[in-house]
N, C-alpha and C positions, 0 to 999 in steps of 0.2 A: 536717659540722655538729658544733659543740662547745657544750656547755652553758655558758650565761652567765647573769648575774643578770637577773631580770625586774623589778628594783626601779624602773628608769627608766620602765617602762610602766604605772605607776599612773595612772589617769584619774579626773577629777572632772567631774561633770555640771554643765553650764551651760545653763540653759533661759531665759535672759533676753537681750534686746537692750537694753542700757542698763537703765533702771529697769522695763522692760515685759517681762512673760512672753510667750514665743512662743505658748503656748496661747491667751492672751487676744488677742494680735495677730491670730492666725489666725482666731479666732472673730469678731472685729470685721471682719476683711477679708471673711469669708464673708457678713456682713450688708451691708457697704458695697458689695459687688459687685452687689447687687440681682439675684439670680438669678431666672429664671423656668423652670419653675414654682415657686411658693412652696414652701418646705420642702426644696428641693434642698440636699443636703449635700456630696456628692462624686461623682465618676465612678469606676466600677470599671475594672479593666484591660480586661475584655471590652468595655466601652463605649468606652474609649479606642481600642482596636484597631478596633472597628466604625467609629469616626470617620474612619479612613483610607480607607474604602471609599466609592465605587468608584474614586476617582482615585489612590489610593496615598499615599505611596511604597511600592514593592515591592522585596523582596530576591529575587534570582535564585538559586535553589537549584542547586548543582552546575554553575554556569556554567563554561565550559571554560578561561577565561584564567588563573586562578591556578595551574593545573597544567601550563601550557605554558611554554616557555622564558622565563625572567625574570619569571615570575609569583611571587606571594608564597610559593609552596610548592616552587619549584624554582630551580635556577640553570642558566645555559648550560653550565657545566662538568659537569652531570649530578647534582649533589647535589640531594636532594629530601627532603621530610618524609615519613617512612614511616607506614604504617598509618592514613592519612587515610580516614575513613569518611563524612564529610559536610562541606559548607561552603556559605556564602552570599556572594554579591557584593551590595553595596549599590547603590542607584540612583545614576546618574552624578553627580547634584548633591551627594550625600553622600560620594562616593568622592574628591572633590576639595574644595578650598576651605579656609577657615581653621579649621574644627573638626577636632579630633583625638580618636579613640576611645581609651579607656584600660581601664576595668574591665568585667567581665562576670559575670553571675549569672543566676538564673532561678527558675522556680517549683519546681524540684526542690530548691532551697535553702529556698524559702518554707515548704513543708510536707513532711511525710513522704510524702504521697500524690502529690506532684508537681503540684498545682494551686495557684493563688493562694489566699491565706489565707481570704478570704471571697468567693470567686468560683470559676468553673469554668475560667478561662483557664489554658492552658499556654503559657508564653511565656519568652523571654529578656529580660533587661534589660542594657543596656550604657551606660556613662557616657562623656561627652566634656568636654573643655575647649575654650574659644574662644581667640582670640589673647591672648597675655600673661596667660592665666588670668583674664581679665576677665569671662567668662561661663561657665556650665556647663549641661549638660542631660543627661537620660537618654532612652534610646530603648527602647520595648517592641516586640519582634518576635514575631509569632505563630508558634508551632511548627507549626501546621496551615496548610497552604497549598492553593492551587488550582493543580493542575499544578505547574510548577516555581517558582511565585511565592508568596511569603509577605509579607503586608502588615505594615507597622510604622508607629509614630507617635512623634514627638519630644515631649518634655515639658521645659519650661524650669524649671530650679531657681532659686528666688528667695529673697531674704532680707527678711522683713517688718520694718517699723519704723514708729514714729509720727513723722510729719513735724512741722515747726515749727507748722503750722496746727492740729495736733491730729488730723488725719485719718490713717488707716493707709494706708501706701503699701508698695511693695516695690522692691528693686533687684536687679540680677543677683547670683547667688551666685559670688563671685570665688574659685574654687578650681580646683585641678588635676584633681580627681576621678579620682585614680589607681587607685582600686579601688571596687567596689560589691558588697555582699551584700544579698540580699533574704531577710528572715527574718520570718515572720508577716506583719503588714501594714506592716512597716518596710523602708525602704531605708537601709542604712548606707553612707556614702561616705567614703573615705579622702582625706586632704589633707595634703601636705607642701609647700605652696605657698611658693615663695621670694619671689614678688611681694607676697603678702598673708599674712604669717606669723601673723596673728591667727586664722586658721582652721585651723592645724595641729591635727590630731586626727582623730576619727571623728565625722562629722556625721550626724545622724539626721533622716530625713524620714518622715512618716506618710502612707501612701497614702490614708488617709481624709481627707486635706486636698487631694486631687488635684482641681483645679478646671477645669471646661470653660468658658472665657470666652466661647464662642459663645452661652452661656445668660445672659450678663451684660448688663444694660441700659446699663452705663456703661463698656464696654470696647471698645477698638479693636484687633482682631487682624489687620487688613489692612495697617497701616502698617509698613514695614520701614526699617531704617537710622536710626531715631530713638531717643529715650530709652526706658528701661524704668521703669514705675511710674506714679504718679498725676501728671497734668499737666492743669491747668485743668478738673478734675472728671471726667477720663477716664483710665482705666487702659490703658497701652500695654504691649505685650509683644514688640515687634520682630517681629511676624508669627506668634507662637506662639499656638495655640488653647488649649493646656493649660499650666498652671503647677503647681508643687509647692513650697510654702513650707517653710522650715526649722522643725524642732521643737526642736532643741537640739544641743549639741556635747559630746562626751566629750573633755575637754582634758587634756594632760599637766600636771604640776605647775608647769612653767615655761611661760608663755604670752607671746605677742607678740614673740618673738624667732625668728630663723631656726633651724630644727631642725638637729641635727647627728647624722649617722649614727655609731653606736657611742658616743653621748654622751647628755647630757640637755639639752634635751628631745629624745626620739627623733623620727625622721621616720616619718610614716604614709603609706607609698607605695602600698600595695595592700591588698586584703582577699580572703579566701577562706574558705568554710565547710567544716567537717568534720562530717558527720552520722554518722560511724562511732563517735563518742564519746557518752557518756551523762553529762550532757546534750550536745547539739551544742556545738561550739566554733568560734571564728573565729580565723583567722590574720591577722596584719598584719606588714608588714616594711618594710625601708628600701631605697631606691635609694642606691647607694654607688658613686661614680665615682672610681677611684683616681688619675685624672689631675688631680683637684682637690686643692688643698693642704689640710692640716689647718687648722682643726679641723672643716671641714664633712664630711670623710670620712676618719677616721683608723683605723688598725688597732686591733683589740681585742687583749687580752693574748694573746701567743703566735702572733699572725697575722703572716705576712710581708707581706701586703697587705690593705688594708681590704675587707671584703665586706658590712658591715652586719649587722643582726640580724633574726630573725623571732620573734614572740611569739604566744602563744596565750591567748585569754580564753574562759572558760565563758559559754555563753548560758543564758537561762532555758529550762526544759523546754518541750517542745511543748504539753503539756497546760496549760490555764489561760490567763489573761490576763497580759500583761507590759507594762512601760512602758520608757521611756528607750531604745528600740531593742532591748530584750530582752537587753542585756548584763547578766550577773549582777553584782550589787554587794552590798557589805556593809552593816552597820548604820550605818557612817559615810558611806554614799553613794558610796564609791569603788569603781571596778572595777579589779581587780588581775590582771595576767597570771599565769597558772599555770605557764607555762614560757617560756623564751627560749633561743635558740640562735644561734650565728653561722651565716650563710648560706654555702652552698658556693661561691658565686661573686659577684664584683661585678656591677653592672648588673642586679640582680634586678628583674624587672618584676611577678612574681606568684607565688603559692604556694597550693596546697591540700594536704591530706593525707587518707589513708584507711587505717585499720587500722595506723597507725604509719609508713606509707611516705609521704614528702613528695615533692611535685612542685614544681619551680621553673622559671620561664622566665627567660631572659637575652637581652638585646639591647642594643647600644649604638649602633645606627644603624637607618635606615629602608630603605636602598637597596643597600648593598654586598654583604652576605653573609646567609645564613640565620642565624636566631637559634638558641638552644639550649634544650632542656628537660632538666633534670637530675632523676633519681630519687635520693633520698638518705634515709638513716636516721641518727639521732644516733650519732656515733662511727664511722660508716663512710665509705667513699669514694663520691662521687657517680658515677652512671652517666649519660653524656651521650647525647642524641638530638638530631637536627635539629629545629628549630621554625621557624615562619614568619618571613619577613623582617620586622623591626619588631614582633616578637611582644610582647604585653602580658600582661594578667592571665589567670587560669584559673578554670574553673567545672567542678565534678564533677557531671555529669548522669547520675543513676541511671536505670535502666530500669524500666518498669511490669512487665516480664516478668523474674522473677528469673533465668531461664535466659539472658538476654541480658546481655552485658557493658556496663559504663557507657561513656559517652563523655566524654573530657576535652576541653572546649571552650576555645578562646582566640580572640583577635582580633589583627589587625595594624593598624598606624597609618600605613603609607605611603600616598602619594597615588596615585589611579588605580584603576579598576575591578578590575584584576588584583592590586593591591597592598593594598587596604584591604578585608579580608574577616573573617568569622567562620568558624572551622574546628574540627572535632572529630577526635580520634584515639582509637583503641582503646588504652588505657593498659596492657593486659595482654599485647599481642602482643610477642614478642621476635624 
């Protein structure tokens, strides 16, 4: 890791879809959905998780397949991810198919005490993109299970807008959803989407806009395979019961063009929270494939090969109310990175840090070999460890018991029950 300029990572807040503010669109949508009982505002994460009972879906805790030959955590040659302390397999319908998991966070990011901001839930959240990044969703997974099973629930991310008729509708959120951080009541979602570059940046969703459309008199949550949004007076969600509309986007200075690693605008490939700093801070970084020609991924000064950059932003303090996803911003409304470094490796999928020690994940395939996790400090040489095959983002899960070590969680994107998992390692074991 080498120090580099954070100037490219200056962000500007955009809370409008065309001439309409997202706050107003979401409030009008809340009214137009005609919820019952009257006065319904949103569903808490606890209520969303309860909505998956009794039918599920369920994650299978410590299922055997990922640690057997050719599972996500081992190879037939005997290589394996060391110091794994916990893991989950997803339901078969979510372990295959067109959706691909990317980012991971949880309630230990949301608050210092490890519960949701205005709720008692203890949960993970992880993000997905659909085919060609044309849809995206997040999934809440309960930390507390019954026996080996933990229930979870999908939530569709949507982009509200005013239609030509004047009614408020919504469309799918066309993002890669490469990373997610849960802080206070907000979900921050990273996007470096090449198909839809207009969304490059950090997208902000407010969980106080999380709507249960089974309570709506004008919604159809049973029809799948059709359009998403308002059609003929009915709101369709492609089978999703819950939706979460956008609140705004932190955008780089150059918008609407394809991002460029080691250049401007930067690429926002992942997110990770650091609660060891005061105030807490968030990391974001770039996916950089050296097999691609410049300028999409070019070396930084002094680098033999391109690796991309990681940048740090301060968050608002835990105490008090914050807005705009809780990124700290100045009097001019801009959020500025406080640090930036070159990453230790190309193909970086995620990063977190704690007390100055950075953790990075690296993978450039889903099936052939195990990924890598690198420990690194600025100016030092990285230390490699095996990581899951197709490894993605990272989440630093602290413990309620100070005597217990944290768990460093990640997830893998390969297809199949043994290949698409959430797993946690002890980051302190050597």
